C-alpha positions in Angstrom: 160.5 95.4 -65.1 157.2 93.5 -65.7 159.1 90.3 -66.7 161.2 90.6 -63.6 158.1 90.9 -61.4 156.5 87.9 -63.1 159.6 85.8 -62.6 160.7 86.9 -59.1 157.5 88.2 -57.5 157.0 91.5 -55.6 159.2 92.0 -52.6 158.0 94.4 -49.8 160.3 95.3 -46.9 157.7 94.4 -44.2 157.2 90.8 -45.5 159.8 88.0 -45.6 158.6 86.3 -48.7 157.7 87.7 -52.1 154.2 88.0 -53.4 153.5 86.2 -56.7 152.7 88.5 -59.7 150.2 87.4 -62.4 149.3 88.7 -65.8 146.0 90.6 -65.9 143.7 91.0 -68.8 141.3 93.7 -69.8 137.7 92.8 -69.5 137.1 93.9 -73.1 139.7 91.5 -74.5 138.7 88.2 -76.0 140.6 85.1 -74.8 140.9 82.1 -77.1 141.9 78.8 -75.5 143.4 76.3 -77.9 143.9 72.7 -76.7 146.7 70.7 -78.3 147.0 67.0 -78.5 149.5 64.6 -80.1 152.5 67.0 -79.5 155.7 65.5 -80.8 157.9 63.2 -78.6 161.1 64.5 -80.3 161.7 67.0 -77.5 164.0 65.3 -75.0 162.9 66.2 -71.5 166.4 65.4 -70.1 167.9 68.2 -72.1 165.2 70.9 -71.4 163.0 69.7 -74.3 159.7 70.6 -72.7 160.9 74.1 -72.2 162.0 74.2 -75.8 158.6 72.9 -76.9 156.8 75.7 -74.9 159.1 78.3 -76.5 158.3 76.9 -79.9 154.6 77.0 -79.2 154.9 80.6 -78.1 156.8 81.6 -81.2 154.5 79.8 -83.6 151.3 81.1 -82.2 152.5 84.7 -81.7 151.8 85.3 -85.4 148.1 84.9 -84.8 147.5 87.0 -81.6 149.2 87.9 -78.4 150.1 84.7 -76.5 149.1 85.1 -72.9 150.2 81.7 -71.8 151.1 78.3 -73.2 152.4 75.1 -71.8 152.4 71.3 -71.8 150.3 69.0 -69.6 152.0 66.3 -67.5 150.4 63.5 -65.6 150.7 62.9 -61.8 154.1 61.2 -62.3 155.3 64.3 -64.2 155.3 62.4 -67.5 154.7 64.2 -70.8 151.2 63.4 -71.9 151.6 64.9 -75.4 148.9 67.5 -74.5 149.3 71.2 -74.4 147.4 74.5 -74.4 147.7 78.0 -75.7 145.8 81.1 -74.5 145.6 83.9 -77.1 144.4 87.4 -76.4 142.6 89.4 -79.0 142.4 93.1 -77.9 139.1 94.9 -78.4 140.8 97.0 -81.1 141.6 93.8 -83.2 138.3 91.9 -82.7 136.9 93.4 -85.9 139.7 91.9 -88.0 139.2 88.3 -88.9 141.5 85.6 -87.3 144.1 84.1 -89.5 143.1 80.6 -90.5 145.6 77.7 -90.2 146.6 76.6 -93.6 147.4 73.0 -92.6 146.5 70.4 -90.0 149.0 69.7 -87.3 149.5 65.9 -86.7 
């Protein structure tokens, strides 16, 4: 149900258009923002490649914490800039555990 609300919004009978629904975070959670640069050009935009890149980022970062959001940055002409971001949520219950360290550099 939650995913449906995020995708389609909240529809109320007395309003013509749906209200957007956004994720909310607990005030006690720690949010980590990771900026990515030099993302690979191998993802072909014409064939849904940027969506695949976002799905890959979600999958790869989910092993570290809960992925709140991730995406790629495009310029004013909607061209892929090779930049991206990931927002990770560490719940207050897991903040005492150390973060996993990346074992390699991503080029």
